[in-house]
N, C-alpha and C positions, 0 to 999 in steps of 0.2 A: 182684621181691622178694618173699621168703617172707616171712609175718607171724607170729611166734611165738604159740603159746598164752599165754595170760594163765593166773595161778595159780588164778583164779575158774573158768574155761573147763575147765582140768584138773579141780578139783574136782567140777565138776557132772557132766564125762564120768566120773568115778569112781564116782560117787555113782549114776549109771545103770547102770553095768556091774552093781554090786554087787547092786541090784533087779533085773536081768536074771538074775544068778546064784542068787538068794535064791528067785525064782520055782522054779528046778529044772527048767525046760522046754525049755531049750538043749541040743542034739546035742553030743555028745564034740567035734566038730572046732570049733565054734561056740565052744564054752566056751573051748578051748586058744586060739581069737584073742583071746577077750575077756579072759582072764588076760594073755597077752602085753600087749596094750594097756594094762590096768591097772598092771603093771611099768612100762611105759616113762610113764605118768603119774605114778605114785607118784615117779620119779626125778626127773620133772621138777618137780615140788613140792616134793621136798629139796633140790633145787639153788636154787632161787628160795627156799626158806627159809633157807638158810644163807649165801646172798648177802645176803637183807636182814637177817638178824642180824648180818653182818659190817659192813653200812654202819652199822647204828644205832650197833656198838660203836665205830666209828671216829668219829662224831659224838661221842658221848659222852665219849671221850677227848680229843677236842678240844674239848670245853667245859670238862674239867678242867684243860686245860694251862693 
């Protein structure tokens, strides 16, 4: 069974990628791979945040009912 990355793991990886890019020492091929990975991680984080937001709204709506 494949274990999904947690939000915190994804954010940690994103920070590491940003640090690598900011150093400016990556060759073009590696830079391209890092950007692709960052894009994947950003999408993952966005999905997790939207899901959590929806769940919180649902709970709040149930409390108001």
